C-alpha positions as CSV (number, residue, x, y, z in Angstrom):
1,M,6.5,0.5,-3.7
2,M,3.6,-1.0,-5.9
3,L,5.9,-1.4,-8.4
4,V,8.2,-3.6,-5.9
5,R,4.7,-5.8,-5.1
6,E,3.9,-6.2,-8.9
7,N,7.1,-7.4,-9.9
8,C,7.5,-9.5,-6.5
9,R,3.6,-10.9,-7.7
10,L,5.3,-11.5,-11.0
11,Y,7.8,-13.2,-10.8
12,N,7.7,-15.4,-7.7
13,A,5.3,-18.4,-7.7
14,P,2.0,-18.3,-5.0
15,G,3.3,-20.4,-2.5
16,T,7.1,-19.7,-2.4
17,Q,8.7,-18.2,0.5
18,V,9.7,-14.6,-1.4
19,R,6.2,-13.9,-2.5
20,H,4.7,-14.8,0.9
21,D,7.5,-12.7,2.6
22,C,6.6,-10.1,-0.2
23,D,2.6,-10.5,0.6
24,V,3.3,-9.7,4.5
25,V,5.8,-6.8,3.8
26,F,3.2,-5.1,1.6
27,K,0.1,-5.8,3.7
28,F,2.4,-4.2,6.5
29,Y,2.9,-1.0,4.0
30,L,-0.8,-0.8,3.4
31,D,-1.7,-1.0,7.0
32,E,1.1,1.4,8.3
33,S,0.4,3.4,5.2
34,Q,-3.4,3.9,6.3
35,K,-2.5,5.3,9.7
36,V,-0.1,8.1,8.8
37,L,-1.4,9.1,6.1
38,P,-4.2,11.4,7.8
39,Q,-1.6,12.6,10.1
40,V,0.7,13.6,7.1
41,C,-1.8,15.2,5.3
42,Q,-3.1,17.5,8.2
43,R,1.0,18.5,8.5
44,I,1.4,19.8,5.3
45,G,-2.0,21.7,5.4
46,L,-4.3,19.3,3.0
47,Q,-6.5,17.9,5.6
48,L,-7.1,14.8,3.8
49,S,-7.7,17.1,0.1
50,F,-8.5,15.7,-3.3
51,V,-4.4,14.0,-3.2
52,C,-5.0,12.3,0.1
53,D,-8.3,10.9,-0.7
54,L,-7.1,9.3,-4.2
55,H,-3.9,7.8,-1.7
56,V,-6.4,6.3,0.1
57,I,-8.7,5.4,-2.8
58,N,-5.4,3.7,-4.3
59,I,-4.4,1.7,-1.2
60,N,-8.4,0.9,-0.8
61,I,-7.8,-0.5,-4.2
62,Q,-4.7,-2.4,-3.8
63,V,-6.4,-4.1,-0.5
64,A,-9.4,-5.3,-2.2
65,L,-6.3,-6.5,-4.9
66,F,-4.5,-8.4,-2.7
């Protein structure tokens, strides 16, 4: 998903409809990922282990760069 976002931002200028749509969809993806991730980690028995924590950190970094 990150590669899709990067390509969208690379090949579509700010202010274009495609870029706007990409940003909206990516924000939705981030918001939903943050809601679902703890449930996924718990379901597979990781209880927000190192792997899941890294995913949350990655999402937070992406939001900060957004």
